[in-house]
C-alpha positions in Angstrom: 27.6 5.6 -9.3 26.3 5.7 -5.8 22.9 7.5 -5.5 22.9 10.7 -3.4 21.1 10.6 -0.1 17.4 11.6 -0.2 17.2 15.0 1.5 14.9 15.1 4.5 13.8 18.1 6.7 15.9 18.3 9.9 14.5 17.6 13.3 11.1 16.3 12.0 9.9 13.3 13.9 9.1 10.3 11.8 5.4 9.4 11.4 4.7 6.2 9.5 1.3 6.3 7.8 -0.8 3.1 8.0 -3.2 1.5 5.5 -5.4 -1.4 6.4 -6.2 -3.2 3.1 -8.8 -5.8 2.0 -11.7 -4.2 3.9 -15.0 -6.0 3.3 -17.1 -5.3 6.4 -18.4 -2.2 8.1 -17.1 -3.3 11.5 -13.6 -3.8 10.2 -13.5 -0.4 8.6 -14.8 1.2 11.8 -12.1 -0.6 13.9 -9.4 0.5 11.5 -10.5 4.1 11.8 -10.8 3.9 15.5 -7.3 2.4 15.8 -5.8 5.3 13.9 -5.4 4.1 10.3 -4.6 6.8 7.8 -6.1 4.9 4.8 -8.2 1.8 4.1 -8.1 -0.3 1.0 -10.8 -2.0 -1.1 -9.8 -4.7 -3.6 -11.7 -4.3 -6.9 -10.1 -7.4 -8.4 -12.6 -10.2 -8.9 -10.3 -13.2 -8.4 -9.2 -11.9 -5.0 -10.9 -13.5 -1.9 -11.1 -10.0 -0.6 -12.9 -8.6 -3.7 -15.7 -6.1 -3.3 -17.7 -4.5 -6.1 -17.4 -0.8 -6.9 -20.8 -0.2 -5.3 -19.8 -2.0 -2.1 -16.6 -0.1 -1.9 -18.5 3.2 -2.3 -21.0 2.2 0.5 -18.2 1.3 2.9 -16.1 4.4 2.0 -19.1 6.6 2.8 -18.6 5.7 6.5 -15.1 7.2 6.6 -14.5 10.4 8.5 -12.6 13.3 7.0 -8.9 12.7 6.3 -9.0 8.9 6.2 -8.2 8.0 2.6 -10.1 5.3 0.7 -7.8 3.4 -1.7 -9.2 1.4 -4.6 -6.9 -1.5 -5.7 -7.1 -2.6 -9.3 -5.2 -5.2 -11.4 -4.9 -4.5 -15.1 -8.2 -2.7 -15.3 -9.3 -0.4 -18.0 -9.3 3.4 -17.6 -13.1 3.7 -17.9 -13.5 1.1 -15.1 -11.1 2.8 -12.7 -12.3 6.3 -13.3 -16.0 5.3 -12.9 -15.2 3.5 -9.6 -13.4 6.6 -8.3 -16.3 8.8 -9.3 -18.4 7.0 -6.7 -15.9 7.3 -3.8 -15.1 10.8 -2.6 -11.4 11.4 -2.2 -10.4 8.0 -3.6 -6.8 7.1 -4.4 -5.9 4.3 -6.8 -3.5 1.5 -6.4 -2.3 -0.4 -9.5 -1.1 -3.9 -8.6 -0.8 -5.6 -12.0 1.4 -5.2 -15.0 0.3 -1.6 -15.8 2.8 0.5 -17.7 3.4 4.1 -16.7 1.2 5.2 -19.6 -1.6 2.9 -18.5 -1.4 4.2 -14.9 -1.6 7.7 -16.2 -4.7 7.1 -18.3 -6.4 5.0 -15.6 -5.9 7.8 -13.1 -7.7 10.2 -15.5 -4.4 11.6 -16.6 -3.3 12.3 -13.0 -6.5 13.8 -11.7 -6.8 10.9 -9.3 -3.7 10.3 -7.1 -2.3 6.8 -7.5 0.2 4.3 -6.1 2.1 1.8 -8.2 3.0 -1.6 -6.7 6.5 -3.0 -7.3 6.5 -6.7 -7.0 9.8 -7.8 -5.4 10.9 -11.4 -6.2 11.4 -13.9 -3.4 14.1 -16.5 -2.8 17.8 -16.8 -3.5 18.7 -16.4 -7.1 15.4 -14.7 -8.0 15.6 -12.0 -10.6 16.2 -8.6 -9.1 14.1 -5.4 -9.6 15.8 -2.2 -10.5 13.8 -0.2 -8.1 15.6 3.1 -8.8 14.7 2.7 -12.5 11.1 1.6 -11.6 10.7 4.7 -9.5 12.0 6.9 -12.4 9.6 5.2 -14.9 6.7 5.7 -12.5 7.6 9.2 -11.3 4.0 10.3 -11.7 2.9 7.9 -9.0 2.3 9.3 -5.5 4.4 6.5 -4.2 5.6 2.9 -4.7 4.1 0.0 -2.8 6.7 -2.7 -2.2 5.1 -6.2 -2.1 6.4 -9.8 -2.5 6.1 -11.3 -6.0 4.2 -14.5 -5.7 2.0 -16.4 -8.1 -1.0 -14.2 -9.1 -1.3 -10.7 -7.8 -0.8 -9.6 -4.2 1.9 -10.6 -1.8 0.2 -13.7 -0.4 1.3 -12.8 3.1 4.9 -13.3 2.2 7.8 -11.0 3.2 10.7 -10.3 0.8 14.3 -9.6 1.9 14.2 -5.9 2.9 18.0 -5.7 3.0 18.2 -6.2 -0.8 16.5 -2.9 -1.6 18.6 0.0 -2.8 19.7 2.4 -0.1 18.2 5.5 -1.8 15.0 5.4 -3.8 13.7 8.8 -5.0 10.1 8.0 -4.1 7.7 7.8 -1.2 7.7 4.1 -0.2 4.9 1.9 1.1 6.1 -1.4 2.7 3.7 -4.3 2.3 3.9 -8.1 2.1 3.7 -10.3 5.1 3.6 -7.5 7.7 2.3 -8.4 11.2 2.3 -6.6 14.6 5.4 -8.7 15.4 7.6 -7.7 12.4 6.4 -4.3 11.3 8.8 -2.4 13.6 11.7 -4.2 12.0 10.4 -3.4 8.6 10.1 0.3 9.4 13.6 0.4 10.7 14.9 -1.3 7.6 13.0 0.8 5.0 12.6 4.3 6.6 16.1 5.5 5.4 15.7 4.3 1.9 13.0 6.6 0.4 11.5 10.1 0.8 9.0 8.8 3.4 7.6 5.5 4.6 4.1 4.1 5.0 3.0 0.5 5.7 0.2 -1.5 4.3 -1.3 -4.6 5.9 -4.0 -7.1 5.0 -3.5 -10.8 5.9 -1.4 -9.9 9.0 -4.5 -8.5 10.8 -7.0 -11.2 9.7 -8.6 -14.2 11.2 -9.5 -15.4 7.7 -9.3 -13.9 4.2 -11.3 -10.7 4.2 -12.3 -10.9 7.9 -10.2 -8.7 10.2 -9.3 -9.2 13.8 -9.9 -6.1 15.9 -7.1 -7.0 18.4 -4.6 -7.5 15.6 -5.5 -4.2 14.0 -5.0 -2.3 17.2 -1.7 -4.2 17.9 -0.4 -3.4 14.4 -1.1 0.3 14.8 0.5 0.3 18.3 3.6 -1.5 16.9 3.9 1.2 14.2 3.6 4.0 16.7 6.2 2.3 18.9 8.6 2.1 16.0 8.1 5.8 15.3 8.9 6.6 18.9 12.1 4.5 18.9 
């Protein structure tokens, strides 16, 4: 059975929201805010080269102006750990990027008191196993949205893009496109993904870096400009 189209309000211009992830430095956070990011992400996963402690994330997030959302990324963390970290970051959202079940996400979000995103890891390469994204969205219906990232060894997209055309045409969820985005390709990604969900946001990390955890101000500004150009197209 073909899924019904996702209803959308008529005559509402698209606005793709932007998250700059893997922030480790004050100057990079300030640049992201100045450029117009809607959210910034902090990786609280120790094996990551972009890892920051909960205390460091809180100190960085304290610089944020109103209505720029701090997002704390965890991989298979315990509920006490995630809840405690969010207690130190006003307005924090959570992003679950591991093997968390719907029930684990619910508990780790303090039973829904903390808004959260669930990452869906999309396999790469011909012949790779597919992900039933419609079922995944149904299973994780309590999530604020689904973040779509490439499935590589370990956790995180590794700067790789997946085949956007293989995603279902209608997913009953707010979608966040991630994985290998750059100022050069984000417009194409927006055009490919915008019709497929309730709304679309984009999430970038390595595509605006000079090295892991160190952002490039020019690339951040170019990325935001490319998103806004895609919205205006």
